[in-house]
Each structure stands twice: as C-alpha cells, then as structure tokens.
C-alpha positions as CSV (number, residue, x, y, z in Angstrom):
1,M,101.0,89.4,98.1
2,S,98.9,92.4,98.2
3,K,96.4,93.1,95.4
4,E,98.0,96.6,95.1
5,T,101.4,95.1,94.4
6,A,100.0,92.8,91.7
7,T,98.3,95.7,90.1
8,Q,101.3,97.9,90.3
9,F,103.6,95.2,88.9
10,D,101.2,94.6,86.0
11,Q,101.0,98.4,85.2
12,A,104.8,98.7,85.2
13,I,105.3,95.6,83.0
14,A,102.6,96.9,80.6
15,L,104.6,100.1,80.1
16,C,107.8,98.0,79.5
17,R,106.0,95.7,77.1
18,E,104.6,98.7,75.2
19,V,108.2,100.1,74.8
20,F,109.5,96.6,73.8
21,V,106.8,96.1,71.2
22,K,107.3,99.6,69.7
23,K,111.1,99.2,69.5
24,H,110.6,95.8,67.9
25,H,108.5,97.6,65.3
26,D,111.1,100.2,64.7
27,Y,114.3,98.0,64.9
28,G,113.1,94.5,64.4
29,S,114.9,92.0,66.5
30,A,118.4,93.4,65.9
31,W,119.2,92.6,69.5
32,R,119.3,88.9,68.6
33,I,122.8,89.5,67.2
34,L,124.1,90.5,70.7
35,R,126.2,88.0,72.7
36,Q,125.1,87.5,76.3
37,T,128.0,89.5,77.6
38,S,127.0,92.5,75.5
39,I,123.5,92.5,76.8
40,T,124.9,92.4,80.4
41,D,127.1,95.4,79.6
42,Q,124.1,97.3,78.2
43,I,122.2,96.7,81.5
44,F,125.3,97.7,83.4
45,I,125.5,101.1,81.5
46,K,121.9,101.9,82.4
47,A,122.4,100.9,86.0
48,K,125.6,102.9,86.2
49,R,123.8,106.0,84.9
50,I,121.1,105.7,87.5
51,K,123.7,105.3,90.3
52,S,125.7,108.3,89.0
53,I,122.5,110.5,89.0
54,E,121.6,109.3,92.5
55,E,125.1,110.1,93.8
56,K,125.5,113.5,92.0
57,G,122.0,114.6,92.6
58,V,121.7,116.1,89.1
59,Q,121.6,114.9,85.5
60,K,122.6,116.6,82.3
61,V,120.9,114.4,79.8
62,D,117.2,115.0,79.7
63,E,116.0,111.4,79.9
64,A,114.1,110.3,83.0
65,V,115.5,107.7,85.3
66,D,112.2,105.8,84.9
67,N,113.2,105.1,81.3
68,E,116.5,103.6,82.4
69,Y,114.7,101.1,84.6
70,I,112.4,100.3,81.7
71,G,115.5,99.7,79.6
72,I,117.0,97.5,82.2
73,I,113.9,95.4,82.4
74,N,113.6,95.0,78.7
75,Y,117.3,94.2,78.3
76,C,117.0,91.6,81.0
77,I,114.1,90.0,79.1
78,M,116.2,90.0,76.0
79,A,119.0,88.3,78.0
80,L,116.6,85.6,79.2
81,I,115.4,85.0,75.7
82,Q,119.1,84.9,74.4
83,L,119.9,82.3,77.1
84,Q,117.3,80.0,75.6
85,K,117.9,80.8,71.9
86,G,121.5,82.0,71.7
87,A,122.7,84.9,69.6
88,D,121.7,84.6,66.0
89,E,122.6,87.0,63.2
90,N,119.9,85.5,61.1
91,A,117.0,86.1,63.5
92,M,116.8,89.8,62.9
93,H,113.4,89.5,61.4
94,M,111.6,87.5,64.1
95,D,107.8,87.7,63.9
96,G,106.3,90.2,66.3
97,T,103.9,87.7,67.6
98,E,106.8,85.3,68.4
99,V,108.8,88.0,70.1
100,E,105.8,89.2,72.2
101,G,105.1,85.6,73.2
102,L,108.7,85.1,74.4
103,F,108.5,88.5,76.3
104,D,105.2,87.4,78.0
105,R,106.7,84.0,78.9
106,E,109.7,85.5,80.6
107,V,107.5,88.1,82.4
108,E,105.2,85.4,83.7
109,L,108.1,83.4,85.1
110,T,109.6,86.5,86.7
111,R,106.2,87.6,88.1
112,S,105.7,84.2,89.7
113,L,109.2,84.4,91.3
114,M,108.4,87.9,92.6
115,F,105.1,86.8,94.2
116,D,106.8,83.9,95.9
117,K,109.6,86.0,97.3
118,N,107.3,88.9,98.2
119,H,105.2,86.4,100.2
120,D,108.3,85.2,102.1
121,Y,109.8,88.6,102.7
122,G,106.5,90.3,103.5
123,E,106.8,93.2,101.0
124,A,110.0,94.4,102.7
125,W,110.9,96.3,99.4
126,R,108.2,98.9,100.3
127,D,110.5,100.1,103.2
128,M,113.6,100.1,101.1
129,R,115.3,103.2,99.5
130,I,115.2,103.4,95.7
131,S,119.0,103.8,95.8
132,T,119.2,100.3,97.4
133,F,117.5,98.8,94.4
134,T,120.1,100.4,92.3
135,D,122.9,99.0,94.4
136,L,121.3,95.5,94.4
137,I,121.0,95.7,90.6
138,M,124.7,96.6,90.4
139,M,125.6,93.7,92.7
140,K,123.6,91.3,90.6
141,L,125.3,92.6,87.5
142,M,128.7,92.0,89.1
143,R,127.6,88.4,89.9
144,I,126.4,87.9,86.3
145,K,129.7,89.2,84.9
146,Q,131.6,86.8,87.2
147,I,129.5,83.9,86.2
148,E,129.9,84.8,82.5
149,D,133.7,85.0,83.0
150,L,133.5,81.5,84.5
151,G,131.8,80.3,81.3
152,G,128.5,79.9,83.2
153,H,129.9,77.3,85.6
154,T,129.1,77.9,89.3
155,L,129.8,75.7,92.3
156,I,126.9,76.6,94.5
157,S,125.3,79.8,93.2
158,E,122.2,80.2,91.1
159,G,122.7,80.9,87.5
160,V,122.5,84.1,85.5
161,D,118.8,83.6,84.7
162,A,117.9,83.9,88.4
163,N,120.0,87.1,88.7
164,F,118.4,88.6,85.6
165,R,114.9,87.9,87.1
166,D,115.9,89.5,90.4
167,I,117.1,92.6,88.4
168,I,113.8,92.8,86.7
169,N,112.0,92.6,90.0
170,Y,114.2,95.2,91.7
171,S,113.6,97.5,88.6
172,I,109.9,97.0,88.9
173,F,110.0,97.9,92.6
174,A,112.0,101.0,91.7
175,L,109.4,102.0,89.0
176,I,106.6,101.5,91.5
177,R,108.3,103.5,94.2
178,L,109.1,106.3,91.7
179,A,105.5,106.5,90.5
180,E,104.3,106.7,94.2
181,E,106.8,109.5,94.9
182,N,105.6,111.4,91.8
183,E,102.0,110.9,92.7
184,S,102.7,112.1,96.3
185,A,104.5,115.2,95.0
186,H,101.6,116.1,92.7
187,R,99.2,115.9,95.6
188,N,101.2,118.2,97.7
C-alpha cells in the first residue's frame, strides 16, 4: 500500500464524513427508518445516474458526479449500520457522537479491507477506467439485490456487508481518480 493511496483514501473519506455529519445535523438520523432494501435502491439510483452520464457524455442536472460517489459511500455506510442495528422508526434522534462513532467504525473496517486487497492486487485500480468502477458498483448492487431477495441466505457467496464495503472502496477509487484528472486538467 502506497503512502499516497492511504493519504488519498483519508482525504476522500474526510470529505464524505463532513457531508455525513452536516446532513445528520440538518436531517437527524431520519435514514434509520429505511429498510435495507430501500437503502440499496438509493445507492442504485446514484450509480445509475453516474452510468447514464458516462454513457450519454452529458448531464442536464447541475450536480457533480463526485457528489454521487460521496452519496454512494455514505449510503453504504448507512446500510452497514442498518445491518447491525436494523431499521428503527424511534431512532430518528440518535446522538451525533454515536452516529459519528458508527460511521468511523465502518470506515475503519472498510479501510482495512481496502489495504489488504490493495496489497494483494498491487494497486491495479490505478490502471482501471473510472467507468469500470461504475460497472463494478452496479454489479455489486445486483448481487446485493439478489441476496436481499433470497432473504440474506447464500450458499457460497460473501454477504451483503462485503459487497457494500467493496462499493465504498470502488467509489473511493473513483473519487481519487476524478480528483487526479481535475488536477491534471488545471495544470494543463
């Protein structure tokens, strides 16, 4: 794992955390009412928009694709928290410190997974196209939907939590690559 990747991961997550905390301030923990399948569908909508923009080459809504990846990451973290706690209509007023602690816990587990995989794969993601990350996210979402439709029961496959963690990491990689492309464009 390169020091650069660790720094870039931390910078991307810091941005996601900032958005997460500010939205918690504005909305509370209203997302705790969502069933697991509804969170999956929210992630799907964001990934579908990214793919549509990539395929069409233009967008009509003036919201950066970066924000969609941030949304995907934050919804995945919500999904991971919901997997532990379950949907709860009465948890709309969770303490900010508790929510931030749960966010940080999920990030640390996901970061550790990314470091392990990145070691084994030799940072292959740096040579991948951003559109491939989008496709991989869509594939992972299709897997999650299938597992959810099976009631969470799999015969051989990893569970939805591993798929959500992979989606977070693919989204982080996309954010890193987009930032690098923007930086390169500003230099030229």
